[in-house]
C-alpha positions, 0 to 999 in steps of 0.5 A: 919266209916272211922276212929277212931278220935285221942287222948282222943277221940278215947281213949274214943270211944275205951274203950266204945267198950270194954264194949262188952266184960265184964267178962269171966266167971271163970276167974281169972283176967277180961279182960283188956280193954286197950289192944286188941288181937295181933294175931288171930287164923290163921287157922280160919281166912283161913276158914273166908275167904274161907267161905266168898268167898263161899258166893259170888254168882259171883264168883261161890259161893254156899250158901248152900255149906257155910251153911254146912260148918258153921253148920259142924263148930258149932259142934266143936268150939265155937265163939270167937271174930269178929274183923274188920278193917277200910278202913283208917288203915294206912296199907290200910287194908281192911274193912273187917267183919269175925268171928272167932271161938275157938276149944271147946277142947281149953275151960275147960269142961263147959267153967267154967276155962279161958284158954290160948284161952281167953287171948290177946296176947299170949293165943292162941297157936294152933289149937288144931285138931291132928286128922286132916292134910293137910292143914297148916294155914297161919302165922299172918302177921302184922295187918291182912294185908294178908287180903287185897287182897283176891281174889289175894291171891285165884288166885296165889294158896295161898288160893286155899281151895278145899270143901273136905279139908274145915275142915283138919286141922294140928297142928299149932304153933303160932310164938309167936312173939309180934306185936309193936303196938306203931306205928300202930292202931289195932281195934277189938272187942273181943265178948267171950261166954261161952260154949252154946248149943243154942242161948237161953243159950247165955247172951245178951251181947254174943248175940251180936257176935252171930248174927255176926256168918253168914258171907254174902257178903252183911254184909261186903257191908252193913258195909262198907256203914254205918259207923264204929260208927253207926256200932258198936255202934247201930246194926251190918250190916243194919236194913234190915240184923238186922231185921232177928234176927238170933237165931242160927247158921244157913248158908248163904242160911237160911240168905238169906231167912230171908233177902228177908222176910224184903221185903215181904208184910204183911197184916197189911202193908200200901200202903206206906210201900208195895211200899216202899218194892217193891222199896227196892226189885228193888233195891236189885234186880239191884245188883243181878247178874246172873251166868255167861253166858256161852252157848246159843241155837239157834233152838235147839241147843247149842253153847259155848260162845264165837262163833268164826268167821269162815274164809270162803267166802260168800255164792254166791246166798243169798236170796234177802228175807233173805237179805231184812229181815236183813238189815231191823233188822239192821236199827233197831238194828244194829251199825257201828263202827269204829274200834280203829286204824281206820282201817276200820269198824265192824257191830255189833247187840247186843240182849238178850241170848233168841234171839240168833237165829236172831244173829246166822242168821247174823252170818250164812250169813256175817260171823263173831262170837258172844259173851257175851256182859253183864251179866245179872243183876237182870231183866236185862238179859244177852246179846250177840253181833254180831261182823264182821269186817274186809274184812267180814264187807265191803262184809256185808255192800256191800250187806245191803245197796241196801235194807238199809234206816236207815243205808244205808249212814253208811253202804255205808261208811263202804263198802268203808272205804278209804285205806288211812290213812289221809282220815280215821279221816274225815270218822270217823267224817262223820260216827258220824254226820250220827249217829246224824241226820236223815240220811235215804234214801227214799228206796223201802220198802217191807213186809221182810224189815217191818219184819226186822225192826218190830222184832227189833223196834215193840211192840204188844200191847193188852190193859188191856186183852180185845178183842183188839190189838195196834202195835207201832213202836219206833224210834228217826228219823221219815223218815223211820216211813214215809216210813213204813206208806206210804207202808201200807197204799199203800199196805193194805189201813190202815192209821197209825199215826205218832207222838211223844212219851209221855214219851219221846218227842224225840221218834217218834212213828208209831201206828196202832190201831184196832182188824182186822187191826193189825191182816192183818199186822201182818199176812203179817209179818208172812208171810214175816218170822217175827222172834223175834216176831213169837210167839207173832204175831201168839198169837195176830192173833189168838185173840178172845173174847173167849181166850182174857185172855188166849193171854194176859197172854202169851204176857205178858210171851214173853215181856221182863222184862221192865213192870216186876211186873206191869202188871195186872193179871186177878183179877187187870184187874177185878178190873180196870174194876169195878173202870171205871164201877163206874166212868162212873156212877158217871159222869152220875149222875153228868148229871142228876144233882144228885150231892150228889149221884155224890160225894158218887160213887166218894168218892167210887171210891177212896176206889176202886183204894186206895184197887187197888194200894194196890193189885197192890202192894202186886201181884208186890211184890210177883212177885219180891220174885219170881223173886229173888228166881230165880236168888239164884237158878241159883246159887244153880244149876250152871246154865250157860245157857240157860234154865230159864224159867220164866226170 
């Protein structure tokens, strides 16, 4: 909720909230329902903030470390209350869900007497840990305002708490200053629990607080997205989190595992339920970051990021075959861009982090640097970018021009970028126009150029795990595809098909079908220096009826994540084959005039299809769950790159 209504509505809702507290066992007087705590334990505030930080893997956090910290706290502390503040507070208090604990020594034995720790404004005097030292509690600032910039304070060194000192403390005297509440709104909920040994011993109203013990980033996000009213009056956090049913003090790692269990397809789930869970898993994956990539590998050697440019001259003798290959690759995946100040152009290529070898080849040939382009996020892998600018970019453009087709005119413009500032704006406009239109030139084609272009834009497909192959090259403008089609027809006598793609009518595709035709083309590409798709091409060239299943599985592993979870496994292909067979049988019965039998067979087909779709959803769910765990393991293992097998 973005804020509480004023006046009577606010008081009414506020009194309703305090019904959670009830009467504390053994207390002489009931807890007031009209007032709220002015302060919270500063020591435990800091613990909670530090635990919240540890649970953020994108900042290098560790779920297991956080879990151990919570277990350590449970040995000495009792959950006292949870507090939260609406983002609409007049002082800009951030929306925060945190949990506070009270040291057991501050409660009477058995928790049957209400000590000062259970009172509101002046009851929380100090943290009674005299045997520990090394950390001074943070003095309470008005309305918990210090929580508005957690990360900023951490950077300033005010909240840097080493893991080895997570539990250190010293006696902290409360400020005794009473906060004036007249012009301020401080909303909190106090959930007082008696001293407990297990979840089962807690009263139902106390379990509400216990359900909020795990300080998890997703919990905070869920509370921000839900309304305050719905959050406090309904269920804590989100339906997926509530369903986990936390029944004991568990760490964030266990919490995350329970959370994932809510997305696992069960045997009793219907097809729609399974598909819904898969959609939720994919949505969760899209928000699951990888750790920051700090290094990459090429030719069995590791390099730290960023790999900066080296001031060196281009080699005088460059292999024509290498230049032609690089021109083909740049035509497919390269980019010519203007510098922000229009002082010149720079060339760049972006690739997945596990395709760094081709970027290193560009760097070794034309100089330039390799840097992190984008962090990984779920199924989207981290990407790297090769960039070259200045005079090196001019030199590279001049070398690529004679072999380029698609970007030839753009490279000519980059190589001859004018020195006169008055002419640069016109060149910028011209470059934009060249990108928007089919500016390819009808130049000479070669197998080296074909190999580079296929590495950038090509696709090898083995349909349904059968002994068949298809090759496809996609491109926005068709002129370069026409050049490649003529080259293949002239050199190998193979007729390729040029058509518009079905899924996107603005794109064109050059396709070749047939096992022998595709093998011949792939073998020529391998001989010409195919690099990025060399392993896939070798598998395809060696395809036989005896290894079709194995080749299909290996090709799936080498393909990107665009169709992750959608590819059929061996059992799925068998089911699809059975469905096609039943459909063919129904068609034969219909042609023979046996309509009743045909209808019955079609009914059988529908049953098979439904079963097939459900099992596909189960298989997809399993793969998504495994991938989710792999992303989490990267954080647990402090991954920096690149050995991320199966991702």
